[in-house]
DSSP file (Angstrom, degrees, kcal/mol; ACC not computed):
  #  RESIDUE AA STRUCTURE BP1 BP2  ACC     N-H-->O    O-->H-N    N-H-->O    O-->H-N    TCO  KAPPA ALPHA  PHI   PSI    X-CA   Y-CA   Z-CA
    1    1 A M              0   0    0      0, 0.0     2,-0.3     0, 0.0     0, 0.0   0.000 360.0 360.0 360.0 143.0    0.0    0.0    0.0
    2    2 A K        -     0   0    0      2,-0.0     2,-0.4     0, 0.0     0, 0.0  -0.809 360.0-134.8-116.7 158.1    1.2    3.5   -0.8
    3    3 A T        -     0   0    0     -2,-0.3     2,-0.4     2,-0.0     0, 0.0  -0.939  16.2-170.2-114.6 134.7    0.5    6.9    0.8
    4    4 A I        -     0   0    0     -2,-0.4     2,-0.5     2,-0.0    -2,-0.0  -0.991   7.8-156.6-124.3 130.7   -0.3   10.0   -1.2
    5    5 A I        -     0   0    0     -2,-0.4     2,-0.4     2,-0.0    -2,-0.0  -0.932  14.4-173.0-108.0 127.2   -0.5   13.4    0.3
    6    6 A V        -     0   0    0     -2,-0.5     2,-0.6     2,-0.0    -2,-0.0  -0.972  16.6-149.5-124.1 130.6   -2.6   15.9   -1.6
    7    7 A N        +     0   0    0     -2,-0.4    -2,-0.0     0, 0.0     0, 0.0  -0.890  30.5 166.4 -97.1 120.3   -2.9   19.6   -0.9
    8    8 A I        -     0   0    0     -2,-0.6     5,-0.1     2,-0.0     2,-0.0  -0.917  41.9 -91.8-131.5 157.4   -6.3   20.8   -2.0
    9    9 A P    >>  -     0   0    0      0, 0.0     3,-1.3     0, 0.0     4,-0.6  -0.372  38.7-117.7 -64.2 148.6   -8.4   24.0   -1.4
   10   10 A E  H >> S+     0   0    0      1,-0.3     3,-1.0     2,-0.2     4,-0.5   0.836 112.9  61.7 -58.2 -33.5  -10.8   23.7    1.5
   11   11 A K  H 34 S+     0   0    0      1,-0.2     4,-0.3     2,-0.1    -1,-0.3   0.799 106.0  46.3 -63.8 -28.3  -13.8   24.1   -0.8
   12   12 A K  H <> S+     0   0    0     -3,-1.3     4,-2.3     1,-0.2    -1,-0.2   0.497  87.0  92.1 -92.3  -4.9  -12.9   20.9   -2.7
   13   13 A E  H <X S+     0   0    0     -3,-1.0     4,-2.6    -4,-0.6     5,-0.2   0.918  85.4  47.9 -59.3 -48.6  -12.2   18.8    0.4
   14   14 A D  H  X S+     0   0    0     -4,-0.5     4,-2.4     1,-0.2    -1,-0.2   0.899 111.6  51.4 -61.4 -41.1  -15.7   17.3    0.7
   15   15 A F  H  > S+     0   0    0     -4,-0.3     4,-2.2     2,-0.2    -1,-0.2   0.938 112.3  45.2 -60.6 -47.6  -15.8   16.4   -2.9
   16   16 A L  H  X S+     0   0    0     -4,-2.3     4,-2.4     1,-0.2    -2,-0.2   0.914 113.0  49.7 -65.6 -42.7  -12.5   14.6   -2.8
   17   17 A I  H  X S+     0   0    0     -4,-2.6     4,-2.3     1,-0.2    -1,-0.2   0.916 112.1  47.7 -63.7 -42.8  -13.3   12.7    0.4
   18   18 A S  H  X S+     0   0    0     -4,-2.4     4,-2.3    -5,-0.2    -1,-0.2   0.890 111.0  52.2 -66.0 -37.1  -16.7   11.6   -1.0
   19   19 A F  H  X S+     0   0    0     -4,-2.2     4,-1.4    -5,-0.2    -2,-0.2   0.923 110.4  47.8 -61.6 -44.7  -15.0   10.5   -4.2
   20   20 A L  H  <>S+     0   0    0     -4,-2.4     5,-3.0     1,-0.2    -2,-0.2   0.897 111.3  50.4 -65.2 -40.2  -12.5    8.4   -2.3
   21   21 A K  H ><5S+     0   0    0     -4,-2.3     3,-1.8     1,-0.2    -1,-0.2   0.908 106.8  54.7 -63.8 -42.0  -15.2    6.8   -0.1
   22   22 A K  H 3<5S+     0   0    0     -4,-2.3    -1,-0.2     1,-0.3    -2,-0.2   0.847 111.1  45.9 -58.9 -33.9  -17.2    5.9   -3.2
   23   23 A N  T 3<5S-     0   0    0     -4,-1.4    -1,-0.3    -5,-0.2    -2,-0.2   0.200 118.7-112.1 -97.6  15.9  -14.2    4.1   -4.6
   24   24 A H  T < 5 +     0   0    0     -3,-1.8     2,-0.4     1,-0.2    -3,-0.2   0.824  67.6 143.4  59.8  38.2  -13.4    2.4   -1.2
   25   25 A F      < -     0   0    0     -5,-3.0     2,-0.3    -6,-0.1    -1,-0.2  -0.833  50.6-122.2-102.1 146.1  -10.2    4.3   -0.5
   26   26 A K        -     0   0    0     -2,-0.4     2,-0.3     2,-0.0    -5,-0.0  -0.663  33.3-174.8 -82.9 141.9   -9.3    5.3    3.0
   27   27 A S        -     0   0    0     -2,-0.3     2,-0.3     2,-0.0   -10,-0.0  -0.964  11.1-175.9-136.4 156.3   -8.7    9.0    3.5
   28   28 A R        -     0   0    0     -2,-0.3     2,-0.5     2,-0.0    -2,-0.0  -0.970  18.8-140.2-152.3 134.3   -7.6   11.1    6.4
   29   29 A V        -     0   0    0     -2,-0.3     2,-0.3     0, 0.0    -2,-0.0  -0.857  22.6-138.8 -98.1 125.5   -7.3   14.9    6.8
   30   30 A L        -     0   0    0     -2,-0.5     2,-0.1     1,-0.1    -2,-0.0  -0.624  12.8-132.5 -84.6 140.2   -4.2   16.0    8.7
   31   31 A T     >  -     0   0    0     -2,-0.3     4,-2.1     1,-0.1     5,-0.2  -0.387  27.7-106.2 -80.5 166.8   -4.5   18.8   11.2
   32   32 A D  H  > S+     0   0    0      1,-0.2     4,-2.4     2,-0.2     5,-0.2   0.884 122.3  54.4 -61.0 -38.4   -2.0   21.7   11.3
   33   33 A D  H  > S+     0   0    0      2,-0.2     4,-2.5     1,-0.2    -1,-0.2   0.905 107.4  49.5 -62.3 -41.5   -0.4   20.2   14.4
   34   34 A E  H  > S+     0   0    0      2,-0.2     4,-2.1     1,-0.2    -1,-0.2   0.898 111.0  49.4 -65.1 -40.0    0.2   16.9   12.6
   35   35 A K  H  X S+     0   0    0     -4,-2.1     4,-2.0     2,-0.2    -1,-0.2   0.902 111.3  50.1 -65.1 -39.5    1.7   18.6    9.6
   36   36 A E  H  X S+     0   0    0     -4,-2.4     4,-2.5     1,-0.2    -2,-0.2   0.914 109.4  50.8 -63.8 -43.0    4.0   20.6   11.9
   37   37 A E  H  X S+     0   0    0     -4,-2.5     4,-2.5     1,-0.2    -1,-0.2   0.879 108.4  52.6 -62.5 -37.7    5.0   17.4   13.7
   38   38 A M  H  X S+     0   0    0     -4,-2.1     4,-2.2     2,-0.2    -1,-0.2   0.904 109.6  49.1 -64.0 -40.8    5.8   15.8   10.3
   39   39 A A  H  X S+     0   0    0     -4,-2.0     4,-2.3     2,-0.2    -2,-0.2   0.926 112.0  47.9 -64.7 -44.2    8.0   18.8    9.4
   40   40 A I  H  X S+     0   0    0     -4,-2.5     4,-2.5     1,-0.2    -2,-0.2   0.911 111.2  51.0 -63.2 -41.8    9.9   18.6   12.7
   41   41 A A  H  X S+     0   0    0     -4,-2.5     4,-2.5     1,-0.2    -1,-0.2   0.893 109.4  51.0 -62.2 -39.3   10.4   14.9   12.4
   42   42 A R  H  X S+     0   0    0     -4,-2.2     4,-2.6     2,-0.2    -2,-0.2   0.906 110.2  49.4 -64.9 -41.3   11.8   15.4    8.9
   43   43 A W  H  X S+     0   0    0     -4,-2.3     4,-2.6     2,-0.2    -2,-0.2   0.905 110.4  50.6 -63.9 -40.9   14.2   18.1   10.2
   44   44 A I  H  X S+     0   0    0     -4,-2.5     4,-2.3     2,-0.2    -2,-0.2   0.930 111.0  48.7 -61.7 -44.6   15.3   15.7   13.0
   45   45 A Q  H  X S+     0   0    0     -4,-2.5     4,-1.9     2,-0.2    -2,-0.2   0.917 111.1  49.9 -61.7 -43.5   15.9   13.0   10.4
   46   46 A E  H  X S+     0   0    0     -4,-2.6     4,-3.1     1,-0.2     6,-0.4   0.908 111.3  50.1 -60.3 -41.2   17.9   15.4    8.2
   47   47 A G  H  X S+     0   0    0     -4,-2.6     4,-2.1     1,-0.2    -1,-0.2   0.865 108.0  52.1 -66.2 -36.3   19.9   16.4   11.2
   48   48 A M  H  < S+     0   0    0     -4,-2.3    -1,-0.2     2,-0.2    -2,-0.2   0.858 116.6  40.5 -67.9 -34.2   20.6   12.7   12.1
   49   49 A E  H  < S+     0   0    0     -4,-1.9    -2,-0.2    -5,-0.2    -1,-0.2   0.889 132.4  22.4 -81.3 -41.0   21.8   12.1    8.6
   50   50 A S  H  < S-     0   0    0     -4,-3.1    -3,-0.2    -5,-0.2    -2,-0.2   0.543  91.6-134.6-104.8  -8.5   23.8   15.3    8.0
   51   51 A E  S  < S+     0   0    0     -4,-2.1     2,-0.3    -5,-0.4    -4,-0.2   0.603  79.2  83.6  63.5  13.6   24.4   16.3   11.6
   52   52 A E        -     0   0    0     -6,-0.4    -2,-0.1     2,-0.0    -1,-0.1  -0.963  51.5-174.7-150.6 128.8   23.4   19.8   10.7
   53   53 A V        -     0   0    0     -2,-0.3     5,-0.1    -6,-0.1   -10,-0.0  -0.991  42.3-107.1-118.1 128.1   20.1   21.7   10.4
   54   54 A P    >>  -     0   0    0      0, 0.0     4,-1.4     0, 0.0     3,-0.7  -0.261  18.1-135.7 -57.4 134.8   20.4   25.2    9.1
   55   55 A K  H 3> S+     0   0    0      1,-0.2     4,-3.1     2,-0.2     5,-0.3   0.845 102.9  64.8 -58.7 -34.5   19.7   27.8   11.8
   56   56 A E  H 3> S+     0   0    0      1,-0.2     4,-2.6     2,-0.2    -1,-0.2   0.881 100.1  50.7 -58.7 -39.6   17.6   29.7    9.4
   57   57 A K  H <> S+     0   0    0     -3,-0.7     4,-2.1     2,-0.2    -1,-0.2   0.926 112.8  45.7 -63.3 -44.9   15.0   26.9    9.2
   58   58 A V  H  X S+     0   0    0     -4,-1.4     4,-2.4     2,-0.2    -2,-0.2   0.938 115.1  46.4 -64.8 -47.5   14.8   26.7   13.0
   59   59 A Y  H  X S+     0   0    0     -4,-3.1     4,-2.9     1,-0.2     5,-0.2   0.905 111.2  52.2 -63.4 -41.7   14.5   30.5   13.4
   60   60 A A  H  X S+     0   0    0     -4,-2.6     4,-2.2    -5,-0.3    -1,-0.2   0.911 111.1  47.5 -61.0 -42.3   11.9   30.7   10.7
   61   61 A H  H  X S+     0   0    0     -4,-2.1     4,-1.1     2,-0.2    -1,-0.2   0.918 112.8  48.2 -65.9 -43.2    9.8   28.0   12.4
   62   62 A L  H ><>S+     0   0    0     -4,-2.4     5,-2.6     1,-0.2     3,-0.5   0.915 111.9  49.3 -64.2 -42.8   10.1   29.7   15.8
   63   63 A R  H ><5S+     0   0    0     -4,-2.9     3,-1.9     1,-0.2    -1,-0.2   0.894 105.3  58.4 -62.5 -39.2    9.2   33.1   14.4
   64   64 A K  H 3<5S+     0   0    0     -4,-2.2    -1,-0.2     1,-0.3    -2,-0.2   0.807 108.0  47.5 -59.2 -29.5    6.2   31.6   12.6
   65   65 A H  T <<5S-     0   0    0     -4,-1.1    -1,-0.3    -3,-0.5    -2,-0.2   0.067 128.0 -92.8-105.5  23.4    4.9   30.4   16.0
   66   66 A G  T < 5S+     0   0    0     -3,-1.9     2,-0.5     1,-0.2    -3,-0.2   0.594  79.6 134.4  86.7  11.7    5.4   33.7   17.8
   67   67 A V      < -     0   0    0     -5,-2.6     2,-0.5    -6,-0.1    -1,-0.2  -0.845  50.8-135.4 -97.1 127.7    8.9   33.3   19.3
   68   68 A N              0   0    0     -2,-0.5    -5,-0.0     1,-0.1    -9,-0.0  -0.708 360.0 360.0 -83.8 123.1   11.2   36.4   18.8
   69   69 A C              0   0    0     -2,-0.5    -1,-0.1   -10,-0.1   -10,-0.0   0.361 360.0 360.0-115.9 360.0   14.7   35.3   17.7
């Protein structure tokens, strides 16, 4: 089984979910928190492989969430 992540406009969400259900596919809508956790996990993985995560990425993420850097 494969996983596909699709970004769609909110107005089209109901249409796509009903289409997937009609065709017996499982679907799941990710929350903003889940997407953020996935990004952080990806950064951690990159850091484990390269031993370095650019400071700019960390600062940008912190600023986005209201932390002054």
